[in-house]
mmCIF file of the N, C-alpha and C atoms, coordinates in Angstrom:
data_MODEL
# 
_entry.id   MODEL 
# 
loop_
_atom_site.group_PDB 
_atom_site.id 
_atom_site.type_symbol 
_atom_site.label_atom_id 
_atom_site.label_alt_id 
_atom_site.label_comp_id 
_atom_site.label_asym_id 
_atom_site.label_entity_id 
_atom_site.label_seq_id 
_atom_site.pdbx_PDB_ins_code 
_atom_site.Cartn_x 
_atom_site.Cartn_y 
_atom_site.Cartn_z 
_atom_site.occupancy 
_atom_site.B_iso_or_equiv 
_atom_site.pdbx_formal_charge 
_atom_site.auth_seq_id 
_atom_site.auth_comp_id 
_atom_site.auth_asym_id 
_atom_site.auth_atom_id 
_atom_site.pdbx_PDB_model_num 
ATOM 1   N N  . MET A 1 1  ? -6.292  -0.188  11.147  1.00 0.00 ? 1  MET A N  1 
ATOM 2   C CA . MET A 1 1  ? -5.923  -0.170  9.763   1.00 0.00 ? 1  MET A CA 1 
ATOM 3   C C  . MET A 1 1  ? -6.537  1.069   9.131   1.00 0.00 ? 1  MET A C  1 
ATOM 4   N N  . VAL A 1 2  ? -5.753  1.721   8.283   1.00 0.00 ? 2  VAL A N  1 
ATOM 5   C CA . VAL A 1 2  ? -6.184  2.945   7.627   1.00 0.00 ? 2  VAL A CA 1 
ATOM 6   C C  . VAL A 1 2  ? -6.199  2.704   6.121   1.00 0.00 ? 2  VAL A C  1 
ATOM 7   N N  . ARG A 1 3  ? -7.357  2.921   5.513   1.00 0.00 ? 3  ARG A N  1 
ATOM 8   C CA . ARG A 1 3  ? -7.437  2.777   4.059   1.00 0.00 ? 3  ARG A CA 1 
ATOM 9   C C  . ARG A 1 3  ? -6.920  4.066   3.437   1.00 0.00 ? 3  ARG A C  1 
ATOM 10  N N  . LEU A 1 4  ? -5.871  3.939   2.628   1.00 0.00 ? 4  LEU A N  1 
ATOM 11  C CA . LEU A 1 4  ? -5.284  5.092   1.963   1.00 0.00 ? 4  LEU A CA 1 
ATOM 12  C C  . LEU A 1 4  ? -5.925  5.381   0.621   1.00 0.00 ? 4  LEU A C  1 
ATOM 13  N N  . ALA A 1 5  ? -6.325  4.327   -0.079  1.00 0.00 ? 5  ALA A N  1 
ATOM 14  C CA . ALA A 1 5  ? -6.854  4.531   -1.425  1.00 0.00 ? 5  ALA A CA 1 
ATOM 15  C C  . ALA A 1 5  ? -7.678  3.328   -1.859  1.00 0.00 ? 5  ALA A C  1 
ATOM 16  N N  . THR A 1 6  ? -8.572  3.595   -2.792  1.00 0.00 ? 6  THR A N  1 
ATOM 17  C CA . THR A 1 6  ? -9.331  2.549   -3.483  1.00 0.00 ? 6  THR A CA 1 
ATOM 18  C C  . THR A 1 6  ? -9.371  2.936   -4.950  1.00 0.00 ? 6  THR A C  1 
ATOM 19  N N  . PHE A 1 7  ? -8.966  2.023   -5.823  1.00 0.00 ? 7  PHE A N  1 
ATOM 20  C CA . PHE A 1 7  ? -9.006  2.276   -7.252  1.00 0.00 ? 7  PHE A CA 1 
ATOM 21  C C  . PHE A 1 7  ? -9.136  0.941   -7.979  1.00 0.00 ? 7  PHE A C  1 
ATOM 22  N N  . ASP A 1 8  ? -9.915  0.926   -9.013  1.00 0.00 ? 8  ASP A N  1 
ATOM 23  C CA . ASP A 1 8  ? -10.098 -0.277  -9.839  1.00 0.00 ? 8  ASP A CA 1 
ATOM 24  C C  . ASP A 1 8  ? -10.422 -1.521  -9.008  1.00 0.00 ? 8  ASP A C  1 
ATOM 25  N N  . GLY A 1 9  ? -11.156 -1.351  -7.910  1.00 0.00 ? 9  GLY A N  1 
ATOM 26  C CA . GLY A 1 9  ? -11.495 -2.480  -7.045  1.00 0.00 ? 9  GLY A CA 1 
ATOM 27  C C  . GLY A 1 9  ? -10.364 -2.905  -6.122  1.00 0.00 ? 9  GLY A C  1 
ATOM 28  N N  . ILE A 1 10 ? -9.272  -2.147  -6.118  1.00 0.00 ? 10 ILE A N  1 
ATOM 29  C CA . ILE A 1 10 ? -8.091  -2.439  -5.301  1.00 0.00 ? 10 ILE A CA 1 
ATOM 30  C C  . ILE A 1 10 ? -8.130  -1.529  -4.083  1.00 0.00 ? 10 ILE A C  1 
ATOM 31  N N  . LYS A 1 11 ? -7.939  -2.108  -2.900  1.00 0.00 ? 11 LYS A N  1 
ATOM 32  C CA . LYS A 1 11 ? -7.923  -1.337  -1.660  1.00 0.00 ? 11 LYS A CA 1 
ATOM 33  C C  . LYS A 1 11 ? -6.507  -1.358  -1.092  1.00 0.00 ? 11 LYS A C  1 
ATOM 34  N N  . VAL A 1 12 ? -6.025  -0.177  -0.695  1.00 0.00 ? 12 VAL A N  1 
ATOM 35  C CA . VAL A 1 12 ? -4.664  -0.033  -0.191  1.00 0.00 ? 12 VAL A CA 1 
ATOM 36  C C  . VAL A 1 12 ? -4.733  0.453   1.256   1.00 0.00 ? 12 VAL A C  1 
ATOM 37  N N  . TYR A 1 13 ? -4.077  -0.278  2.157   1.00 0.00 ? 13 TYR A N  1 
ATOM 38  C CA . TYR A 1 13 ? -4.111  0.021   3.587   1.00 0.00 ? 13 TYR A CA 1 
ATOM 39  C C  . TYR A 1 13 ? -2.701  0.132   4.172   1.00 0.00 ? 13 TYR A C  1 
ATOM 40  N N  . ILE A 1 14 ? -2.597  0.892   5.267   1.00 0.00 ? 14 ILE A N  1 
ATOM 41  C CA . ILE A 1 14 ? -1.426  0.852   6.147   1.00 0.00 ? 14 ILE A CA 1 
ATOM 42  C C  . ILE A 1 14 ? -1.964  0.532   7.531   1.00 0.00 ? 14 ILE A C  1 
ATOM 43  N N  . TYR A 1 15 ? -1.301  -0.370  8.207   1.00 0.00 ? 15 TYR A N  1 
ATOM 44  C CA . TYR A 1 15 ? -1.692  -0.727  9.566   1.00 0.00 ? 15 TYR A CA 1 
ATOM 45  C C  . TYR A 1 15 ? -0.823  0.024   10.564  1.00 0.00 ? 15 TYR A C  1 
ATOM 46  N N  . PRO A 1 16 ? -1.407  0.614   11.606  1.00 0.00 ? 16 PRO A N  1 
ATOM 47  C CA . PRO A 1 16 ? -0.605  1.266   12.645  1.00 0.00 ? 16 PRO A CA 1 
ATOM 48  C C  . PRO A 1 16 ? 0.313   0.255   13.335  1.00 0.00 ? 16 PRO A C  1 
ATOM 49  N N  . GLY A 1 17 ? 1.484   0.717   13.759  1.00 0.00 ? 17 GLY A N  1 
ATOM 50  C CA . GLY A 1 17 ? 2.398   -0.122  14.514  1.00 0.00 ? 17 GLY A CA 1 
ATOM 51  C C  . GLY A 1 17 ? 3.083   -1.187  13.692  1.00 0.00 ? 17 GLY A C  1 
ATOM 52  N N  . GLU A 1 18 ? 3.180   -1.005  12.400  1.00 0.00 ? 18 GLU A N  1 
ATOM 53  C CA . GLU A 1 18 ? 3.789   -2.007  11.531  1.00 0.00 ? 18 GLU A CA 1 
ATOM 54  C C  . GLU A 1 18 ? 5.307   -1.990  11.609  1.00 0.00 ? 18 GLU A C  1 
ATOM 55  N N  . HIS A 1 19 ? 5.898   -3.045  11.117  1.00 0.00 ? 19 HIS A N  1 
ATOM 56  C CA . HIS A 1 19 ? 7.336   -3.248  11.093  1.00 0.00 ? 19 HIS A CA 1 
ATOM 57  C C  . HIS A 1 19 ? 7.919   -2.705  9.791   1.00 0.00 ? 19 HIS A C  1 
ATOM 58  N N  . PRO A 1 20 ? 9.201   -2.293  9.811   1.00 0.00 ? 20 PRO A N  1 
ATOM 59  C CA . PRO A 1 20 ? 9.857   -1.905  8.567   1.00 0.00 ? 20 PRO A CA 1 
ATOM 60  C C  . PRO A 1 20 ? 10.071  -3.131  7.683   1.00 0.00 ? 20 PRO A C  1 
ATOM 61  N N  . PRO A 1 21 ? 10.329  -3.008  6.428   1.00 0.00 ? 21 PRO A N  1 
ATOM 62  C CA . PRO A 1 21 ? 10.426  -1.773  5.661   1.00 0.00 ? 21 PRO A CA 1 
ATOM 63  C C  . PRO A 1 21 ? 9.041   -1.187  5.386   1.00 0.00 ? 21 PRO A C  1 
ATOM 64  N N  . PRO A 1 22 ? 8.996   0.095   5.029   1.00 0.00 ? 22 PRO A N  1 
ATOM 65  C CA . PRO A 1 22 ? 7.702   0.708   4.720   1.00 0.00 ? 22 PRO A CA 1 
ATOM 66  C C  . PRO A 1 22 ? 6.973   -0.094  3.642   1.00 0.00 ? 22 PRO A C  1 
ATOM 67  N N  . HIS A 1 23 ? 5.700   -0.372  3.910   1.00 0.00 ? 23 HIS A N  1 
ATOM 68  C CA . HIS A 1 23 ? 4.911   -1.179  2.989   1.00 0.00 ? 23 HIS A CA 1 
ATOM 69  C C  . HIS A 1 23 ? 3.436   -0.867  3.147   1.00 0.00 ? 23 HIS A C  1 
ATOM 70  N N  . VAL A 1 24 ? 2.658   -1.354  2.202   1.00 0.00 ? 24 VAL A N  1 
ATOM 71  C CA . VAL A 1 24 ? 1.202   -1.252  2.267   1.00 0.00 ? 24 VAL A CA 1 
ATOM 72  C C  . VAL A 1 24 ? 0.619   -2.640  2.101   1.00 0.00 ? 24 VAL A C  1 
ATOM 73  N N  . HIS A 1 25 ? -0.612  -2.792  2.531   1.00 0.00 ? 25 HIS A N  1 
ATOM 74  C CA . HIS A 1 25 ? -1.362  -4.027  2.354   1.00 0.00 ? 25 HIS A CA 1 
ATOM 75  C C  . HIS A 1 25 ? -2.388  -3.761  1.260   1.00 0.00 ? 25 HIS A C  1 
ATOM 76  N N  . VAL A 1 26 ? -2.469  -4.670  0.316   1.00 0.00 ? 26 VAL A N  1 
ATOM 77  C CA . VAL A 1 26 ? -3.368  -4.511  -0.826  1.00 0.00 ? 26 VAL A CA 1 
ATOM 78  C C  . VAL A 1 26 ? -4.352  -5.675  -0.838  1.00 0.00 ? 26 VAL A C  1 
ATOM 79  N N  . ILE A 1 27 ? -5.626  -5.331  -1.019  1.00 0.00 ? 27 ILE A N  1 
ATOM 80  C CA . ILE A 1 27 ? -6.675  -6.339  -1.121  1.00 0.00 ? 27 ILE A CA 1 
ATOM 81  C C  . ILE A 1 27 ? -7.398  -6.132  -2.442  1.00 0.00 ? 27 ILE A C  1 
ATOM 82  N N  . TYR A 1 28 ? -7.524  -7.211  -3.182  1.00 0.00 ? 28 TYR A N  1 
ATOM 83  C CA . TYR A 1 28 ? -8.280  -7.207  -4.430  1.00 0.00 ? 28 TYR A CA 1 
ATOM 84  C C  . TYR A 1 28 ? -9.073  -8.510  -4.467  1.00 0.00 ? 28 TYR A C  1 
ATOM 85  N N  . ALA A 1 29 ? -10.394 -8.398  -4.414  1.00 0.00 ? 29 ALA A N  1 
ATOM 86  C CA . ALA A 1 29 ? -11.265 -9.582  -4.358  1.00 0.00 ? 29 ALA A CA 1 
ATOM 87  C C  . ALA A 1 29 ? -10.786 -10.483 -3.227  1.00 0.00 ? 29 ALA A C  1 
ATOM 88  N N  . GLU A 1 30 ? -10.460 -11.747 -3.508  1.00 0.00 ? 30 GLU A N  1 
ATOM 89  C CA . GLU A 1 30 ? -10.009 -12.659 -2.446  1.00 0.00 ? 30 GLU A CA 1 
ATOM 90  C C  . GLU A 1 30 ? -8.491  -12.670 -2.303  1.00 0.00 ? 30 GLU A C  1 
ATOM 91  N N  . PHE A 1 31 ? -7.800  -11.812 -3.051  1.00 0.00 ? 31 PHE A N  1 
ATOM 92  C CA . PHE A 1 31 ? -6.338  -11.772 -3.037  1.00 0.00 ? 31 PHE A CA 1 
ATOM 93  C C  . PHE A 1 31 ? -5.832  -10.720 -2.056  1.00 0.00 ? 31 PHE A C  1 
ATOM 94  N N  . VAL A 1 32 ? -4.743  -11.054 -1.373  1.00 0.00 ? 32 VAL A N  1 
ATOM 95  C CA . VAL A 1 32 ? -4.128  -10.146 -0.408  1.00 0.00 ? 32 VAL A CA 1 
ATOM 96  C C  . VAL A 1 32 ? -2.625  -10.157 -0.637  1.00 0.00 ? 32 VAL A C  1 
ATOM 97  N N  . ALA A 1 33 ? -2.006  -8.974  -0.584  1.00 0.00 ? 33 ALA A N  1 
ATOM 98  C CA . ALA A 1 33 ? -0.559  -8.894  -0.763  1.00 0.00 ? 33 ALA A CA 1 
ATOM 99  C C  . ALA A 1 33 ? 0.007   -7.779  0.098   1.00 0.00 ? 33 ALA A C  1 
ATOM 100 N N  . LEU A 1 34 ? 1.245   -7.968  0.523   1.00 0.00 ? 34 LEU A N  1 
ATOM 101 C CA . LEU A 1 34 ? 2.011   -6.938  1.197   1.00 0.00 ? 34 LEU A CA 1 
ATOM 102 C C  . LEU A 1 34 ? 2.983   -6.416  0.148   1.00 0.00 ? 34 LEU A C  1 
ATOM 103 N N  . VAL A 1 35 ? 2.966   -5.095  -0.071  1.00 0.00 ? 35 VAL A N  1 
ATOM 104 C CA . VAL A 1 35 ? 3.764   -4.483  -1.132  1.00 0.00 ? 35 VAL A CA 1 
ATOM 105 C C  . VAL A 1 35 ? 4.721   -3.476  -0.516  1.00 0.00 ? 35 VAL A C  1 
ATOM 106 N N  . THR A 1 36 ? 6.026   -3.689  -0.699  1.00 0.00 ? 36 THR A N  1 
ATOM 107 C CA . THR A 1 36 ? 6.990   -2.704  -0.209  1.00 0.00 ? 36 THR A CA 1 
ATOM 108 C C  . THR A 1 36 ? 6.895   -1.457  -1.076  1.00 0.00 ? 36 THR A C  1 
ATOM 109 N N  . ILE A 1 37 ? 7.190   -0.316  -0.450  1.00 0.00 ? 37 ILE A N  1 
ATOM 110 C CA . ILE A 1 37 ? 7.067   0.959   -1.153  1.00 0.00 ? 37 ILE A CA 1 
ATOM 111 C C  . ILE A 1 37 ? 8.325   1.266   -1.963  1.00 0.00 ? 37 ILE A C  1 
ATOM 112 N N  . GLU A 1 38 ? 9.485   0.976   -1.376  1.00 0.00 ? 38 GLU A N  1 
ATOM 113 C CA . GLU A 1 38 ? 10.758  1.264   -2.056  1.00 0.00 ? 38 GLU A CA 1 
ATOM 114 C C  . GLU A 1 38 ? 11.699  0.100   -1.876  1.00 0.00 ? 38 GLU A C  1 
ATOM 115 N N  . PRO A 1 39 ? 11.928  -0.718  -2.867  1.00 0.00 ? 39 PRO A N  1 
ATOM 116 C CA . PRO A 1 39 ? 11.326  -0.658  -4.198  1.00 0.00 ? 39 PRO A CA 1 
ATOM 117 C C  . PRO A 1 39 ? 9.905   -1.217  -4.174  1.00 0.00 ? 39 PRO A C  1 
ATOM 118 N N  . ALA A 1 40 ? 9.110   -0.791  -5.125  1.00 0.00 ? 40 ALA A N  1 
ATOM 119 C CA . ALA A 1 40 ? 7.724   -1.262  -5.228  1.00 0.00 ? 40 ALA A CA 1 
ATOM 120 C C  . ALA A 1 40 ? 7.734   -2.698  -5.725  1.00 0.00 ? 40 ALA A C  1 
ATOM 121 N N  . LYS A 1 41 ? 7.388   -3.631  -4.814  1.00 0.00 ? 41 LYS A N  1 
ATOM 122 C CA . LYS A 1 41 ? 7.342   -5.052  -5.201  1.00 0.00 ? 41 LYS A CA 1 
ATOM 123 C C  . LYS A 1 41 ? 6.478   -5.819  -4.219  1.00 0.00 ? 41 LYS A C  1 
ATOM 124 N N  . ILE A 1 42 ? 5.939   -6.926  -4.672  1.00 0.00 ? 42 ILE A N  1 
ATOM 125 C CA . ILE A 1 42 ? 5.171   -7.816  -3.809  1.00 0.00 ? 42 ILE A CA 1 
ATOM 126 C C  . ILE A 1 42 ? 6.160   -8.522  -2.887  1.00 0.00 ? 42 ILE A C  1 
ATOM 127 N N  . ASP A 1 43 ? 5.964   -8.371  -1.585  1.00 0.00 ? 43 ASP A N  1 
ATOM 128 C CA . ASP A 1 43 ? 6.839   -9.025  -0.617  1.00 0.00 ? 43 ASP A CA 1 
ATOM 129 C C  . ASP A 1 43 ? 6.217   -10.328 -0.114  1.00 0.00 ? 43 ASP A C  1 
ATOM 130 N N  . LYS A 1 44 ? 4.909   -10.309 0.091   1.00 0.00 ? 44 LYS A N  1 
ATOM 131 C CA . LYS A 1 44 ? 4.179   -11.495 0.534   1.00 0.00 ? 44 LYS A CA 1 
ATOM 132 C C  . LYS A 1 44 ? 2.812   -11.483 -0.118  1.00 0.00 ? 44 LYS A C  1 
ATOM 133 N N  . GLY A 1 45 ? 2.247   -12.661 -0.272  1.00 0.00 ? 45 GLY A N  1 
ATOM 134 C CA . GLY A 1 45 ? 0.914   -12.766 -0.841  1.00 0.00 ? 45 GLY A CA 1 
ATOM 135 C C  . GLY A 1 45 ? 0.952   -12.875 -2.349  1.00 0.00 ? 45 GLY A C  1 
ATOM 136 N N  . HIS A 1 46 ? -0.220  -12.667 -2.948  1.00 0.00 ? 46 HIS A N  1 
ATOM 137 C CA . HIS A 1 46 ? -0.355  -12.888 -4.386  1.00 0.00 ? 46 HIS A CA 1 
ATOM 138 C C  . HIS A 1 46 ? -1.499  -12.038 -4.920  1.00 0.00 ? 46 HIS A C  1 
ATOM 139 N N  . LEU A 1 47 ? -1.301  -11.511 -6.121  1.00 0.00 ? 47 LEU A N  1 
ATOM 140 C CA . LEU A 1 47 ? -2.343  -10.799 -6.857  1.00 0.00 ? 47 LEU A CA 1 
ATOM 141 C C  . LEU A 1 47 ? -2.347  -11.326 -8.284  1.00 0.00 ? 47 LEU A C  1 
ATOM 142 N N  . PRO A 1 48 ? -3.490  -11.253 -8.972  1.00 0.00 ? 48 PRO A N  1 
ATOM 143 C CA . PRO A 1 48 ? -3.475  -11.609 -10.389 1.00 0.00 ? 48 PRO A CA 1 
ATOM 144 C C  . PRO A 1 48 ? -2.443  -10.735 -11.119 1.00 0.00 ? 48 PRO A C  1 
ATOM 145 N N  . VAL A 1 49 ? -1.820  -11.270 -12.148 1.00 0.00 ? 49 VAL A N  1 
ATOM 146 C CA . VAL A 1 49 ? -0.723  -10.585 -12.828 1.00 0.00 ? 49 VAL A CA 1 
ATOM 147 C C  . VAL A 1 49 ? -1.107  -9.176  -13.279 1.00 0.00 ? 49 VAL A C  1 
ATOM 148 N N  . SER A 1 50 ? -2.258  -9.009  -13.889 1.00 0.00 ? 50 SER A N  1 
ATOM 149 C CA . SER A 1 50 ? -2.653  -7.682  -14.369 1.00 0.00 ? 50 SER A CA 1 
ATOM 150 C C  . SER A 1 50 ? -2.850  -6.703  -13.212 1.00 0.00 ? 50 SER A C  1 
ATOM 151 N N  . ILE A 1 51 ? -3.374  -7.192  -12.098 1.00 0.00 ? 51 ILE A N  1 
ATOM 152 C CA . ILE A 1 51 ? -3.573  -6.344  -10.919 1.00 0.00 ? 51 ILE A CA 1 
ATOM 153 C C  . ILE A 1 51 ? -2.226  -6.044  -10.263 1.00 0.00 ? 51 ILE A C  1 
ATOM 154 N N  . GLU A 1 52 ? -1.346  -7.029  -10.212 1.00 0.00 ? 52 GLU A N  1 
ATOM 155 C CA . GLU A 1 52 ? -0.013  -6.798  -9.646  1.00 0.00 ? 52 GLU A CA 1 
ATOM 156 C C  . GLU A 1 52 ? 0.689   -5.679  -10.420 1.00 0.00 ? 52 GLU A C  1 
ATOM 157 N N  . ARG A 1 53 ? 0.648   -5.726  -11.740 1.00 0.00 ? 53 ARG A N  1 
ATOM 158 C CA . ARG A 1 53 ? 1.270   -4.668  -12.545 1.00 0.00 ? 53 ARG A CA 1 
ATOM 159 C C  . ARG A 1 53 ? 0.669   -3.307  -12.231 1.00 0.00 ? 53 ARG A C  1 
ATOM 160 N N  . ARG A 1 54 ? -0.645  -3.260  -12.119 1.00 0.00 ? 54 ARG A N  1 
ATOM 161 C CA . ARG A 1 54 ? -1.341  -1.993  -11.821 1.00 0.00 ? 54 ARG A CA 1 
ATOM 162 C C  . ARG A 1 54 ? -0.930  -1.472  -10.443 1.00 0.00 ? 54 ARG A C  1 
ATOM 163 N N  . VAL A 1 55 ? -0.863  -2.357  -9.453  1.00 0.00 ? 55 VAL A N  1 
ATOM 164 C CA . VAL A 1 55 ? -0.489  -1.963  -8.090  1.00 0.00 ? 55 VAL A CA 1 
ATOM 165 C C  . VAL A 1 55 ? 0.954   -1.461  -8.051  1.00 0.00 ? 55 VAL A C  1 
ATOM 166 N N  . ILE A 1 56 ? 1.873   -2.173  -8.677  1.00 0.00 ? 56 ILE A N  1 
ATOM 167 C CA . ILE A 1 56 ? 3.274   -1.753  -8.686  1.00 0.00 ? 56 ILE A CA 1 
ATOM 168 C C  . ILE A 1 56 ? 3.409   -0.381  -9.347  1.00 0.00 ? 56 ILE A C  1 
ATOM 169 N N  . GLU A 1 57 ? 2.708   -0.179  -10.438 1.00 0.00 ? 57 GLU A N  1 
ATOM 170 C CA . GLU A 1 57 ? 2.718   1.125   -11.113 1.00 0.00 ? 57 GLU A CA 1 
ATOM 171 C C  . GLU A 1 57 ? 2.172   2.212   -10.188 1.00 0.00 ? 57 GLU A C  1 
ATOM 172 N N  . TRP A 1 58 ? 1.069   1.920   -9.510  1.00 0.00 ? 58 TRP A N  1 
ATOM 173 C CA . TRP A 1 58 ? 0.438   2.900   -8.622  1.00 0.00 ? 58 TRP A CA 1 
ATOM 174 C C  . TRP A 1 58 ? 1.350   3.222   -7.440  1.00 0.00 ? 58 TRP A C  1 
ATOM 175 N N  . VAL A 1 59 ? 1.934   2.203   -6.828  1.00 0.00 ? 59 VAL A N  1 
ATOM 176 C CA . VAL A 1 59 ? 2.842   2.431   -5.687  1.00 0.00 ? 59 VAL A CA 1 
ATOM 177 C C  . VAL A 1 59 ? 4.043   3.257   -6.142  1.00 0.00 ? 59 VAL A C  1 
ATOM 178 N N  . THR A 1 60 ? 4.585   2.958   -7.295  1.00 0.00 ? 60 THR A N  1 
ATOM 179 C CA . THR A 1 60 ? 5.715   3.728   -7.831  1.00 0.00 ? 60 THR A CA 1 
ATOM 180 C C  . THR A 1 60 ? 5.314   5.183   -8.050  1.00 0.00 ? 60 THR A C  1 
ATOM 181 N N  . ASP A 1 61 ? 4.149   5.402   -8.640  1.00 0.00 ? 61 ASP A N  1 
ATOM 182 C CA . ASP A 1 61 ? 3.670   6.761   -8.916  1.00 0.00 ? 61 ASP A CA 1 
ATOM 183 C C  . ASP A 1 61 ? 3.376   7.547   -7.643  1.00 0.00 ? 61 ASP A C  1 
ATOM 184 N N  . HIS A 1 62 ? 3.015   6.858   -6.560  1.00 0.00 ? 62 HIS A N  1 
ATOM 185 C CA . HIS A 1 62 ? 2.636   7.513   -5.302  1.00 0.00 ? 62 HIS A CA 1 
ATOM 186 C C  . HIS A 1 62 ? 3.677   7.313   -4.196  1.00 0.00 ? 62 HIS A C  1 
ATOM 187 N N  . ARG A 1 63 ? 4.890   6.953   -4.584  1.00 0.00 ? 63 ARG A N  1 
ATOM 188 C CA . ARG A 1 63 ? 5.950   6.623   -3.635  1.00 0.00 ? 63 ARG A CA 1 
ATOM 189 C C  . ARG A 1 63 ? 6.100   7.670   -2.530  1.00 0.00 ? 63 ARG A C  1 
ATOM 190 N N  . ASP A 1 64 ? 6.271   8.930   -2.887  1.00 0.00 ? 64 ASP A N  1 
ATOM 191 C CA . ASP A 1 64 ? 6.507   9.972   -1.887  1.00 0.00 ? 64 ASP A CA 1 
ATOM 192 C C  . ASP A 1 64 ? 5.324   10.121  -0.936  1.00 0.00 ? 64 ASP A C  1 
ATOM 193 N N  . GLN A 1 65 ? 4.113   10.084  -1.470  1.00 0.00 ? 65 GLN A N  1 
ATOM 194 C CA . GLN A 1 65 ? 2.917   10.197  -0.633  1.00 0.00 ? 65 GLN A CA 1 
ATOM 195 C C  . GLN A 1 65 ? 2.791   9.000   0.303   1.00 0.00 ? 65 GLN A C  1 
ATOM 196 N N  . LEU A 1 66 ? 3.129   7.806   -0.188  1.00 0.00 ? 66 LEU A N  1 
ATOM 197 C CA . LEU A 1 66 ? 3.042   6.604   0.637   1.00 0.00 ? 66 LEU A CA 1 
ATOM 198 C C  . LEU A 1 66 ? 4.077   6.625   1.759   1.00 0.00 ? 66 LEU A C  1 
ATOM 199 N N  . LEU A 1 67 ? 5.285   7.075   1.447   1.00 0.00 ? 67 LEU A N  1 
ATOM 200 C CA . LEU A 1 67 ? 6.310   7.175   2.494   1.00 0.00 ? 67 LEU A CA 1 
ATOM 201 C C  . LEU A 1 67 ? 5.911   8.208   3.537   1.00 0.00 ? 67 LEU A C  1 
ATOM 202 N N  . GLU A 1 68 ? 5.311   9.304   3.103   1.00 0.00 ? 68 GLU A N  1 
ATOM 203 C CA . GLU A 1 68 ? 4.821   10.309  4.041   1.00 0.00 ? 68 GLU A CA 1 
ATOM 204 C C  . GLU A 1 68 ? 3.710   9.729   4.923   1.00 0.00 ? 68 GLU A C  1 
ATOM 205 N N  . ALA A 1 69 ? 2.805   8.985   4.320   1.00 0.00 ? 69 ALA A N  1 
ATOM 206 C CA . ALA A 1 69 ? 1.726   8.344   5.089   1.00 0.00 ? 69 ALA A CA 1 
ATOM 207 C C  . ALA A 1 69 ? 2.305   7.349   6.087   1.00 0.00 ? 69 ALA A C  1 
ATOM 208 N N  . TRP A 1 70 ? 3.323   6.593   5.688   1.00 0.00 ? 70 TRP A N  1 
ATOM 209 C CA . TRP A 1 70 ? 3.988   5.630   6.577   1.00 0.00 ? 70 TRP A CA 1 
ATOM 210 C C  . TRP A 1 70 ? 4.541   6.351   7.813   1.00 0.00 ? 70 TRP A C  1 
ATOM 211 N N  . LEU A 1 71 ? 5.221   7.485   7.599   1.00 0.00 ? 71 LEU A N  1 
ATOM 212 C CA . LEU A 1 71 ? 5.785   8.249   8.715   1.00 0.00 ? 71 LEU A CA 1 
ATOM 213 C C  . LEU A 1 71 ? 4.683   8.859   9.576   1.00 0.00 ? 71 LEU A C  1 
ATOM 214 N N  . THR A 1 72 ? 3.642   9.349   8.934   1.00 0.00 ? 72 THR A N  1 
ATOM 215 C CA . THR A 1 72 ? 2.526   9.969   9.660   1.00 0.00 ? 72 THR A CA 1 
ATOM 216 C C  . THR A 1 72 ? 1.854   8.964   10.584  1.00 0.00 ? 72 THR A C  1 
ATOM 217 N N  . ILE A 1 73 ? 1.553   7.790   10.073  1.00 0.00 ? 73 ILE A N  1 
ATOM 218 C CA . ILE A 1 73 ? 0.882   6.781   10.899  1.00 0.00 ? 73 ILE A CA 1 
ATOM 219 C C  . ILE A 1 73 ? 1.836   6.260   11.981  1.00 0.00 ? 73 ILE A C  1 
ATOM 220 N N  . GLY A 1 74 ? 3.143   6.260   11.674  1.00 0.00 ? 74 GLY A N  1 
ATOM 221 C CA . GLY A 1 74 ? 4.132   5.877   12.678  1.00 0.00 ? 74 GLY A CA 1 
ATOM 222 C C  . GLY A 1 74 ? 4.190   6.859   13.840  1.00 0.00 ? 74 GLY A C  1 
ATOM 223 N N  . ASN A 1 75 ? 3.794   8.096   13.575  1.00 0.00 ? 75 ASN A N  1 
ATOM 224 C CA . ASN A 1 75 ? 3.726   9.129   14.617  1.00 0.00 ? 75 ASN A CA 1 
ATOM 225 C C  . ASN A 1 75 ? 2.344   9.205   15.248  1.00 0.00 ? 75 ASN A C  1 
ATOM 226 N N  . LYS A 1 76 ? 1.565   8.152   15.040  1.00 0.00 ? 76 LYS A N  1 
ATOM 227 C CA . LYS A 1 76 ? 0.225   8.018   15.617  1.00 0.00 ? 76 LYS A CA 1 
ATOM 228 C C  . LYS A 1 76 ? -0.735  9.138   15.180  1.00 0.00 ? 76 LYS A C  1 
ATOM 229 N N  . GLN A 1 77 ? -0.576  9.556   13.922  1.00 0.00 ? 77 GLN A N  1 
ATOM 230 C CA . GLN A 1 77 ? -1.480  10.519  13.322  1.00 0.00 ? 77 GLN A CA 1 
ATOM 231 C C  . GLN A 1 77 ? -2.164  9.849   12.136  1.00 0.00 ? 77 GLN A C  1 
ATOM 232 N N  . LYS A 1 78 ? -3.269  10.401  11.731  1.00 0.00 ? 78 LYS A N  1 
ATOM 233 C CA . LYS A 1 78 ? -4.012  9.836   10.601  1.00 0.00 ? 78 LYS A CA 1 
ATOM 234 C C  . LYS A 1 78 ? -3.515  10.432  9.300   1.00 0.00 ? 78 LYS A C  1 
ATOM 235 N N  . PRO A 1 79 ? -3.036  9.596   8.364   1.00 0.00 ? 79 PRO A N  1 
ATOM 236 C CA . PRO A 1 79 ? -2.582  10.129  7.080   1.00 0.00 ? 79 PRO A CA 1 
ATOM 237 C C  . PRO A 1 79 ? -3.747  10.527  6.191   1.00 0.00 ? 79 PRO A C  1 
ATOM 238 N N  . GLU A 1 80 ? -3.427  11.377  5.208   1.00 0.00 ? 80 GLU A N  1 
ATOM 239 C CA . GLU A 1 80 ? -4.441  11.764  4.236   1.00 0.00 ? 80 GLU A CA 1 
ATOM 240 C C  . GLU A 1 80 ? -4.686  10.636  3.252   1.00 0.00 ? 80 GLU A C  1 
ATOM 241 N N  . LYS A 1 81 ? -5.904  10.570  2.764   1.00 0.00 ? 81 LYS A N  1 
ATOM 242 C CA . LYS A 1 81 ? -6.230  9.578   1.737   1.00 0.00 ? 81 LYS A CA 1 
ATOM 243 C C  . LYS A 1 81 ? -5.569  9.999   0.430   1.00 0.00 ? 81 LYS A C  1 
ATOM 244 N N  . LEU A 1 82 ? -5.177  9.023   -0.364  1.00 0.00 ? 82 LEU A N  1 
ATOM 245 C CA . LEU A 1 82 ? -4.573  9.291   -1.663  1.00 0.00 ? 82 LEU A CA 1 
ATOM 246 C C  . LEU A 1 82 ? -5.604  9.063   -2.752  1.00 0.00 ? 82 LEU A C  1 
ATOM 247 N N  . LEU A 1 83 ? -5.493  9.825   -3.796  1.00 0.00 ? 83 LEU A N  1 
ATOM 248 C CA . LEU A 1 83 ? -6.415  9.674   -4.924  1.00 0.00 ? 83 LEU A CA 1 
ATOM 249 C C  . LEU A 1 83 ? -5.746  8.926   -6.042  1.00 0.00 ? 83 LEU A C  1 
# 
């Protein structure tokens, strides 16, 4: 698992060898969610409403970088961390 970003106590990961569609795993406190990148939405799991809104906004804002990271890790390379 590769941590791409940490912000506001939210950790964003991509796991090597994952299945489509492109997505990230988000951990906030005891909450865990799988978030698709395009469109940005919670696919599995649960986050508090305010955190879910923040995550969806962040994924939308970083869409291109996240898709690039998805392809990079799919090619067995380490993606750059996002700020």
